[in-house]
Structure formats: structure tokens, C-alpha cells
N, CA, C and O of each residue as an XYZ file, in Angstrom:
364
protein
N      -3.125      6.911      8.600
C      -3.316      7.853      8.969
C      -3.156      9.217      8.038
O      -3.863     10.225      8.032
N      -2.227      8.965      7.419
C      -2.807      9.941      6.571
C      -3.814     10.110      5.837
O      -3.741     11.044      5.038
N      -4.857      9.421      5.856
C      -6.400      9.326      5.101
C      -7.138     10.512      6.608
O      -7.952     11.436      6.593
N      -6.583     10.056      7.377
C      -7.101     10.471      8.219
C      -7.085     11.875      9.392
O      -7.770     12.506     10.196
N      -6.001     11.785      8.882
C      -5.628     13.486      9.069
C      -6.122     14.765      8.092
O      -6.499     15.867      8.490
N      -6.000     14.253      6.546
C      -6.424     15.008      6.119
C      -7.912     15.205      6.393
O      -8.437     16.319      6.396
N      -8.624     13.957      6.645
C      -9.593     13.947      6.617
C     -10.134     14.962      7.726
O     -11.296     15.351      7.605
N      -9.466     15.352      8.654
C      -9.627     15.655     10.107
C      -9.544     17.330      9.845
O     -10.203     18.096     10.548
N      -8.660     17.813      8.756
C      -8.037     19.206      8.255
C      -8.790     19.433      7.281
O      -8.456     20.476      6.718
N      -9.964     18.762      6.658
C     -10.908     18.929      5.583
C     -10.137     18.939      4.172
O     -10.623     19.360      3.122
N      -9.200     18.547      4.288
C      -8.563     18.347      2.929
C      -9.097     17.077      2.283
O      -9.384     16.017      2.839
N      -9.203     17.540      0.438
C      -9.541     16.356     -0.089
C      -8.036     15.619     -0.975
O      -7.193     15.966     -1.802
N      -8.465     14.233     -0.032
C      -6.617     13.676     -0.687
C      -7.849     12.388     -1.212
O      -9.027     12.215     -0.900
N      -6.770     11.541     -2.273
C      -6.634     10.453     -3.073
C      -6.165      9.398     -2.434
O      -5.705      8.712     -3.347
N      -5.942      8.681     -1.174
C      -4.887      7.718     -1.093
C      -4.824      6.010     -1.341
O      -5.426      5.145     -0.706
N      -4.094      5.885     -2.229
C      -3.954      4.564     -3.134
C      -2.525      3.772     -1.839
O      -1.779      4.098     -0.916
N      -2.777      3.042     -2.361
C      -2.127      1.895     -1.250
C      -2.153      0.677     -2.237
O      -3.093     -0.020     -2.620
N      -0.337      0.640     -2.625
C       0.541     -0.381     -3.913
C       1.375     -1.487     -2.903
O       2.450     -1.237     -2.358
N       0.668     -2.678     -2.796
C       1.133     -3.468     -2.496
C       1.838     -4.873     -3.139
O       1.204     -5.331     -4.090
N       2.908     -5.528     -2.801
C       3.135     -6.715     -3.762
C       2.571     -7.911     -3.264
O       2.640     -8.898     -3.996
N       2.105     -7.999     -2.316
C       1.267     -8.892     -1.451
C      -0.526     -8.553     -2.197
O      -1.041     -7.471     -2.478
N      -1.060     -9.908     -2.320
C      -2.407    -10.187     -2.701
C      -3.232     -9.134     -1.617
O      -4.064     -8.436     -2.197
N      -3.182     -9.022     -0.869
C      -4.143     -8.088     -0.030
C      -2.980     -7.846      1.196
O      -2.175     -8.639      1.684
N      -3.254     -6.328      1.496
C      -2.408     -5.889      2.263
C      -2.086     -6.780      4.100
O      -2.910     -7.297      4.854
N      -0.890     -6.653      4.219
C      -0.486     -7.680      5.513
C      -1.502     -9.144      5.440
O      -2.302     -9.442      6.327
N      -1.235    -10.046      4.039
C      -1.166    -11.018      3.986
C      -0.005    -12.177      4.586
O      -0.221    -13.388      4.630
N       0.873    -11.709      4.892
C       1.758    -12.677      5.935
C       1.189    -13.127      7.011
O       1.570    -14.102      7.658
N      -0.143    -12.139      7.344
C      -0.817    -12.364      8.566
C      -1.606    -13.564      9.118
O      -1.806    -14.143     10.186
N      -1.983    -13.632      7.676
C      -3.135    -14.632      7.378
C      -4.511    -13.969      7.277
O      -4.866    -12.866      7.693
N      -5.252    -14.983      6.573
C      -6.700    -14.500      6.140
C      -7.356    -13.613      6.863
O      -7.814    -12.642      6.260
N      -7.559    -13.718      8.281
C      -8.350    -13.057      9.347
C      -7.767    -11.675      9.200
O      -8.427    -10.661      8.975
N      -6.285    -11.752      9.370
C      -5.765     -9.985      9.708
C      -6.191     -9.373      8.390
O      -6.943     -8.401      8.331
N      -5.694     -9.964      7.371
C      -5.796     -9.556      5.978
C      -7.439     -8.570      5.529
O      -7.736     -7.401      5.279
N      -8.030     -9.690      5.617
C      -9.449     -9.275      5.681
C      -9.783     -8.191      6.344
O     -10.207     -7.230      5.702
N      -9.673     -8.123      7.632
C     -10.388     -6.854      8.401
C      -9.153     -5.437      8.119
O      -9.416     -4.277      8.439
N      -7.886     -5.848      7.499
C      -7.298     -4.488      7.409
C      -7.822     -4.273      6.297
O      -8.320     -3.147      6.270
N      -7.990     -5.059      4.984
C      -8.854     -4.753      4.037
C     -10.214     -3.493      4.002
O     -10.434     -2.426      3.428
N     -11.061     -4.603      5.224
C     -12.389     -3.575      5.252
C     -11.832     -2.548      5.649
O     -12.125     -1.546      4.998
N     -11.274     -2.436      6.309
C     -10.661     -0.970      7.135
C     -10.385     -0.283      6.796
O     -10.598      0.824      7.288
N      -9.520     -0.540      5.395
C      -8.966      0.242      4.321
C     -10.107      1.331      3.102
O     -10.154      2.467      2.630
N     -10.848      0.045      3.078
C     -12.110      0.354      2.285
C     -13.137      1.220      2.672
O     -13.809      1.888      1.886
N     -13.289      1.200      4.228
C     -14.298      1.908      4.827
C     -14.052      3.088      4.835
O     -14.956      3.907      4.667
N     -12.532      3.525      5.067
C     -11.713      4.519      5.203
C     -11.623      5.464      3.855
O     -11.038      6.547      3.854
N     -12.406      4.795      2.505
C     -11.771      5.192      1.453
C     -10.281      5.213      0.893
O     -10.104      6.187      0.161
N      -9.382      4.559      1.013
C      -8.305      4.288      0.477
C      -8.597      2.992     -0.184
O      -9.201      1.969      0.137
N      -7.782      3.516     -1.490
C      -8.106      2.450     -2.683
C      -6.666      1.347     -2.231
O      -5.661      1.611     -1.570
N      -7.150     -0.089     -2.985
C      -5.765     -0.845     -2.670
C      -5.574     -1.594     -4.037
O      -6.483     -2.008     -4.756
N      -3.903     -1.714     -4.316
C      -3.723     -2.256     -5.342
C      -2.616     -3.387     -4.809
O      -1.441     -3.178     -4.508
N      -3.297     -4.560     -4.785
C      -2.270     -5.416     -4.888
C      -1.655     -6.443     -6.003
O      -1.949     -6.555     -7.193
N      -0.845     -7.044     -5.333
C       0.103     -8.040     -6.671
C       0.535     -7.016     -7.495
O       0.369     -6.945     -8.712
N       1.199     -6.083     -6.645
C       1.662     -4.580     -7.705
C       3.046     -4.253     -7.358
O       3.150     -4.165     -6.134
N       4.212     -4.027     -8.007
C       4.700     -2.675     -7.547
C       5.271     -1.540     -8.230
O       5.100     -1.746     -9.431
N       5.826     -0.517     -8.065
C       5.719      0.570     -8.308
C       6.902      1.155     -8.829
O       7.927      0.770     -8.266
N       7.102      2.273    -10.077
C       8.230      2.625    -10.431
C       7.547      4.385    -10.608
O       6.428      4.781    -10.935
N       8.717      5.065    -10.248
C       8.935      6.240    -10.509
C       9.673      7.167    -11.505
O      10.689      7.801    -11.220
N       8.906      7.175    -12.979
C       9.704      7.870    -14.108
C      10.149      9.211    -13.953
O      11.156      9.833    -14.291
N       9.338      9.411    -13.481
C       9.752     11.422    -13.159
C       8.772     12.185    -12.284
O       7.632     11.719    -12.269
N       9.006     13.309    -11.527
C       8.392     13.680    -11.009
C       6.398     13.933    -10.993
O       5.757     14.369    -11.949
N       5.726     13.444     -9.434
C       4.596     13.649    -10.212
C       3.823     12.042    -10.648
O       2.720     11.813    -10.154
N       4.443     11.025    -11.544
C       4.237     10.339    -12.200
C       4.469      8.527    -10.704
O       5.228      8.504     -9.735
N       3.750      7.685    -11.047
C       3.367      6.416    -10.653
C       3.337      5.895    -11.924
O       2.701      6.496    -12.790
N       4.170      4.438    -12.288
C       3.837      3.690    -13.127
C       3.384      2.695    -12.291
O       3.996      2.546    -11.234
N       2.236      1.820    -12.587
C       1.914      0.642    -11.889
C       2.297     -0.810    -12.565
O       1.557     -1.219    -13.460
N       3.185     -1.430    -12.251
C       3.002     -3.059    -12.547
C       2.453     -4.017    -11.937
O       2.537     -4.225    -10.726
N       1.639     -4.894    -13.019
C       1.731     -5.541    -13.933
C       0.353     -4.531    -14.271
O      -0.552     -4.284    -13.475
N       0.472     -4.049    -15.637
C      -0.406     -3.380    -16.061
C      -0.036     -2.041    -16.701
O      -0.907     -1.596    -17.448
N       1.019     -1.337    -16.573
C       1.549     -0.531    -17.031
C       0.263      0.404    -16.980
O      -0.319      0.828    -17.978
N      -0.131      0.690    -15.499
C      -1.133      1.894    -15.048
C      -0.365      2.941    -14.848
O       0.758      2.768    -14.376
N      -0.741      3.978    -15.107
C       0.127      5.110    -14.648
C      -0.998      6.792    -14.127
O      -1.710      7.490    -14.850
N      -0.691      6.913    -12.601
C      -0.953      7.663    -11.471
C      -0.200      8.656    -11.636
O       1.000      8.449    -11.817
N      -0.888     10.441    -11.609
C      -0.736     11.113    -11.456
C      -0.789     11.891     -9.992
O      -1.890     12.219     -9.550
N       0.493     12.196     -9.203
C       0.386     12.219     -7.805
C       1.121     13.229     -7.316
O       2.241     13.451     -7.775
N       0.533     14.048     -6.223
C       1.277     15.222     -5.823
C       2.455     14.174     -4.565
O       3.645     14.446     -4.401
N       2.047     13.535     -4.169
C       2.879     13.050     -2.834
C       2.976     11.434     -3.192
O       2.116     10.751     -3.747
N       4.138     11.070     -2.762
C       4.039      9.012     -2.885
C       5.108      9.153     -1.314
O       5.865     10.024     -0.886
N       4.754      8.079     -0.923
C       5.021      7.431      0.392
C       5.656      6.267      0.396
O       4.867      5.323      0.361
N       6.978      5.911      0.431
C       7.858      4.287     -0.063
C       7.936      3.958      1.277
O       8.159      4.786      2.160
N       7.730      2.583      1.488
C       8.385      2.114      3.210
C       9.163      1.097      2.423
O       8.828      0.510      1.395
N      10.489      0.996      3.259
C      11.476     -0.210      2.764
C      11.189     -1.757      2.673
O      10.393     -2.070      3.558
N      11.561     -2.796      1.921
C      11.522     -3.969      2.159
C      12.177     -3.853      3.212
O      12.950     -2.906      3.360
N      11.965     -4.973      4.332
C      12.566     -5.446      5.400
C      13.290     -6.495      5.541
O      12.601     -7.508      5.660
N      14.902     -6.749      5.593
C      15.315     -7.761      5.258
C      15.887     -8.029      6.763
O      16.216     -7.023      7.392
N      15.979     -8.827      7.158
C      16.925     -9.290      8.479
C      17.418    -10.469      8.812
O      16.900    -11.264      8.029
N      18.456    -11.300      9.867
C      19.050    -12.201      9.888
C      17.740    -12.987     10.085
O      16.719    -12.517     10.586
N      17.958    -14.717      9.454
C      17.029    -15.755      9.754
C      17.002    -16.154     11.536
O      17.839    -15.526     12.184
N      16.388    -16.830     12.088
C      16.489    -17.061     13.190
C      16.548    -18.714     12.764
O      16.013    -19.387     11.883
N      17.556    -19.007     13.948
C      17.863    -20.596     13.793
C      16.517    -21.194     14.551
O      16.120    -21.072     15.709
N      15.978    -21.905     13.380
C      15.041    -22.863     14.026
C      13.593    -22.234     13.475
O      12.618    -22.984     13.441
N      13.507    -21.254     13.173
C      12.306    -20.532     13.333
C      11.793    -20.910     11.403
O      12.542    -21.025     10.433
N      10.726    -20.980     11.454
C      10.110    -21.393      9.697
C       8.685    -20.519      9.853
O       8.093    -20.335     10.917
N       8.322    -20.075      8.667
C       7.709    -19.636      8.217
C       6.559    -20.321      7.510
O       5.729    -19.654      6.893
């Protein structure tokens, strides 16, 4: 949505998605994950999998493993969701 809005308003942005999963939405299986990865790629969104970020100072992201550094204007972080387990359910 962010990339689409930027495109609609003629803003030049680079969007990078960092996820701890091997591929985006890997938990939903190979088919869903591959489809989403393709949509992101066609939208010009770079994906970095099997990684996490730290913010050592304003405007700086460190992506690990690998100690890669990015200068950013904005960062959006989504919380990791935890909830009670459902009796009898398994993944």
C-alpha cells in the first residue's frame, strides 16, 4: 500500500521489507508465499528474508545477520503477534 500510494503521488521511494521468515508469508505455504513474493517483486519492493532489524540511531537500520546498514527516512515496524493456544489445534 505504501509503494502504491507513493507511485500514485509521483513520489520516488524505495520500499524494503525485512522479515524473519525465509519468504514473505511463508507460514501460509509455498504457493501463497511465492505469489506474494512475485507481487512484491513486480511492485519494485525489495525483500530481505531470514533477517531482523535494529535501529541504533535515527535514520539508521542495521539488518542482521550480516550487519548490513541502511539509511532510511521512515521505518514501519509491525509487532510480532502472540496469543493463547487453541486446545487441540496444531500447526
